[in-house]
N, C-alpha and C positions, 0 to 999 in steps of 0.2 A: 414531597417532591419540591426541589428548589424552584424559585421563581424563574420565569422565562428568561429574564435578563441574565440571571446567573448561568443558566444552561447555555445561552448564546455566548457568554464570555468564555465558558469552558470549551465550547466548540472552536472559537477563534484562537484560543491559546494552544490548541493541538496542532503542532506543525511537524514537518519532517526534516531531519538532517541526517546525513550519512553516518555521523558518529554516534547515533543512538543505538546501533546494534540491531536494527530491524530493517525490513525491506519496505519499499514504497507500498507494496500490496498490503502489508500488515498495517501500515499507517492508514491506508484507505479504509480497511475493514473497521479499525477503531473509530475513525472519524465518522464513518457512516452510522455507527451505533450512536454516537453523540448527537449527530444531526437528527436521527429519528427521535431521540429523547427530547430534543428541542422542538419537535413537531415541524421540522422543515421538510416539506414533501415535494416541492417543485423541482423537477429534474435539473433545470438550468441553474437554479439557486444552489442545489447540492453540488453540481459539477464546479460551479464557481468557488464555493467554499473549499472543496477538496483541492482544487488547483491553487488557491491562495495559500494553502498550507505547505505546498512543496517548495518552500523557500531555500532549503538546503540542498536541492538537486536542480541546479540551474539548467543543465542540458535536458533533463526530463521535463522540466517546466516549459522549456522552449518548444520541445517536440509536441507537447500536449496543448499548446496555445490555441490551436484551431478548434478544439472542443469548446472553448470558452467564447471565442469570437464569433463562431458560426451560430451557436445556439441550436436548439432542437435536437440535441443528442441525448442518448440515454445513459444512465449511470453505468449500466452493464457494459456498454461500448467503451466508456472511459476506463473502467476497471480492466477490461481486456487489453486496452492500449497500454495501460500502466504495466500490466504483467508482461506484455510483449517487449516493452522498451526498457524495463528496469535493469536487466543485466548489462546492456550496452551503456546505459547511463551510469551504472555503478562503476564500470571500468573508467569512464570519463571522470566520475566523481573522485575516484581513487587518485587520479593524477591531478585533481583540482586542489592543490595545496596540501596533499596528503603524502605520506611516505610509502615506500614500497612495502614495508612491513604490514601496514594496514591492509593493503591489497591481498597479501598472503593470508591474513586473518580472515578477511571476507571470503576468500576462496575456501578456506577450511570450514568456515561456518556454512557455506553453501553445500559442501560435501556432507557435513553432519546432518543438515536439514534433508538432503536427498536420501541419505541412509535411513533417517527416521520415517520419511514417507514410504520408503520401500518396506520397512518393517511393519508399518501400519497396514499397508496393502496386503502383506502376507498374513497378518493376524485376521484381517477381514475375510480373506480367501479361506483360511482354515476354519473360521467360524461359520462361513456359508456352507462349506463342505460338511461340517458337523451337523448343521441344521437340516441339510438335505437327506442325511441318513437316518 
């Protein structure tokens, strides 16, 4: 296992930008794993680190500022807020120095992800039905 300082530098290096081809929720999930590996357990510290990494999503960063300034929030509340706000922030991020083609690609990626989730739910339903009989 790497030294704590190395793990902390990996945590701080993990940031989010719209051009990475992932959602803010995916960024949050990855960074949470890194924070756990670095033994950071305080909820306020975790939220602060997650928030610090949202450098490439200024509108999302601004909407989530209250979770950092107020303190006493839970990571699950922060994650729900990110999930709730990421689509509108993506649309704003698309217009933030990006071309219309990028917005079309993101919409297509959203449709592909939605279809994959639907297929996964269908597989789970069929599996459950098979197990019941």
